[in-house]
N, C-alpha and C positions, 0 to 999 in steps of 0.2 A: 504493499500498498505506499508506504513511506518512497520507496522506488518510483513508482506512478507518479505522485506528487511533485516529485523534483523533476521528472522528464517534462510533466506539463508544465512546470514553472521555466524550464530550458526552453521549451519549445515558444511560449508566451514571450519570452526574452528575445528570442530569435527574431520573432515577427515584429515586435517593437521597433529593435533596432532596424530591421530593413524598412518597416514604415517610415521613420526618422530621418534616413539617408536618402531614400530611394527618389523622393521629389529635387533633393539637389542634384542627384546624379543626372535627372530627366532637364531639369534646369539649363546645368553645365552643356549640355548639348544642344539646346535649342538653337545657338547659332549658325553650329554646325547642320540642324536638321534644315534652317531656313536657307542657307546656303545650299544644300543639296537639293530641295526642292525647287528652287531657281525662284522661289517669288516671296515678298513679302506682303502678309495681308494688315493692310492699315485701315484702320474706323477712323473716317473723314464725314463732315458734314458736307452736303450738298445743296444747302439753300442759303449760304453765308458768304455773299458777295465779297472777293478779295481774302478770305480766308480757306473756304472749302464750298465749291460752286460748281455744279454740273452744269455746263453750258451743251444743251439741247442740241443747237445747230450746227458743232464741231463734234458732237459726241465722247468731249473731253471733260473731265475735272480740271479746274483751275485755282489759283489761289495761293495765297502765302503759305499756307499748311501741306498743301500738294505740293510745293517746291521742296519743303525741308523733308516730307516724305521721300521725294525721289531721290534727293541728295543723301538719305538714309540709307535707301534701298540701292545706290550706287556705289555707295561704300562696302556694302555686302556683295557686289557682285551680282546681285539678283535684281527681278522687275518688281515695282511696284503693284499690287493688284488694289482696287480702294473700295471698300465696303461703307456704303452709305449707312451713316447714323442719326439718331436724333439723340434728344436729351434724354429721353425715355429708354432708349435701347443700346447705349454704347456700353454702360455696364454689364448688361446681361450677355454682350456679345463679347466682352473681355472674359467673363466667369465660365462660359461654355465652351471657350477655346475658337471663336470662327473667327476672332482677329488675332495677330501677333501683338499688334501694337496700335494706339488709339492716340491721334492727333486731330481733335476737334475742339477748339475752344474750351478745353478742359480745365477750369477754375482750380489752381490748387487749394484744398482746405483740411484741415486738420482730420476732420472725419473720413475724407478720401484718402488720405496718405495711410489710415490705419488699416484702410482695405485692398488698396493697390499700390503697386511701386510707381512713383511718379518723379520725372525728372526734374532738373532745375527749371526754372523760368526763361522759356523762348521769348514770351512778348508778355508787356506790363499794359492793363488798358484799366478805366475807369467806368463805372455805371453811371447812365445817361439817360435822356428822355427825348424823344422823337416826337414832335407836337405839330397840330397843323398850325399854319402861319395865321390865319382868320381866327384861332382861338384867341389870338393876341397874350397867350401865357410867355412869360419872358423867363421868370424865377421858378424854382421847387418851390417855393413857398406859395404861390399860387396855383399851387396844383392841389393845395390843400381841399379834402373833400373830393376829389375826383375819381374817375375810374380808370385805372391803370393797367395795361395789358403786359401779361409776362408768359415767358416761355414754360410748359410744364415741365418738372424734372431738373431746371436750373435752378441757380443759386440765388438769383436776384428777387426771389418773394422773400425770402429771410431777412436779405439784405436791407429791403425797401422797408419793412416791419420794424428791422430796427434801427432806421435811420428815422422814420417815421414817430417812433417812441423818443428818441432824443431829441427831436426838434418839435414834439407835440404838435405834430399832423395826423391827419386821418386820410387814408386811401382804400379804396375798396378795389378788388382786384378781378379780373379775367384771365384764365390760365388757358392758353390754347396750344395746340402740338406742334405749331412750327411756326418760324418766324414772317413766312409770305402769309399766313393767317392772321398774325399781329398786323401786319402792315396795311392790310386790306380792310381790318379793323378801323382802323384809325383812320382811312379814308373815306369809310361808309359811318364816321361817326359813331360807331359803336363803342369806343373807348377815347378817352381824352389823351391818353399817351402811352406810348409803346417805351417800354422800360428794357434797356439791355447794356451791354458793354458797348461803349462810344464809337469802335472801330466797327463792331458789327452793325450797328444803327446807320453809320455812314452809305453802307450797302444799298440801303431804303429810301434814300434822300428821293425827294421829289422837287418841280415847281412850287408844290404846294405846302411842302413841310421842312422843318428846320429842327436841329439838334440844338437844346438847351445849352449855354455856356458854362453852367455850373455842370458838376458832377462829383461823385465819392467813392468812395471803397474802392480804392485800387486794387485791381485783378491781376494774378499772375497765371498765365496758360501752363500746363506741363505736359509732357508727354506722359502717357501711362501704358501699364502693363498689369497682369494678374498677378498678385501675391506670388505664385508658383515660381515666376520667373527671376530670376538672380544676376542675368547677366546681360540683359539686353540694355536697360536703363543705366547701368554705369558705361555702357558702351555708347550710348547717345549721349550722356553728359559729358563725356572725352570729344565728342563731335560738336556738340553747342559750345564748349568753351572754347576749340580750335576756331569754329566759325565766327565765334564773336571777335576773336583776335585778328584773324583775316579780312574781315568786314564783310564776310557772304553773309550774313543776317541782317545787316544794314544794306546791302545790297538787293536783298527778297524786300526789306519793308520798302525802299525807295521804288520797288518795281510796280508795288500794289498802293504806293502813295499812302502808306500808312507810318501813322505818328506814334510812337510807343507812349505811354503816359507817363510822366515824371514821378518815380517814387519819391513818397513821403517819406521823410527821417522821422523815427518817433521822439 
């Protein structure tokens, strides 16, 4: 009986050790597996002009994040395969392994860092508001009591609630599934303002709308992978540092007429 118990404990110990180290082995091979497959599966936005946008006329993805994905893939000697994502689908796509890496205006937060591996920031932005010119709204204070449109699954609503509480303002919210839906709702007078990061809003400007000069809450965009991965994000971080030094990132910003927000020192 004692011998059987010892054997059982030994087998359980072996299983525990296997489970402990097996994910690391899989992760260590991830780069080589990507190279063998010849493709890097990248989760990107398809409705954010200048960042990740699917151009139906050319049948191509374009934007700053698309260019970054292409550079990462090129450094690995593989081709990028773009997988369209939304704020609601991007994390499940990482969880179930349908994408290798996510580059999709993904804001770095402590909660997200606890659940995913995230790179250093490749872009800084701040939350803003797109309004109709004929509304004559010029400041955030003038949005008190107004109906604000935000994207489902994004961090915008939580940040707006915090800002409103700190500045004694009241907002009501319309949460929609995509940025084009929010823009249409603004043009149709169903919301008073469309709120998200300013650079994203710039892609939805029209002769009848404007972005308020005021903004708040500097956002950092990071490249993400599942927690199982242990090698892709360190690899990407080295690339980002290199591209910052040689001006590659700045060149991409300029190509899409993007101006990163200034990081406010505490």
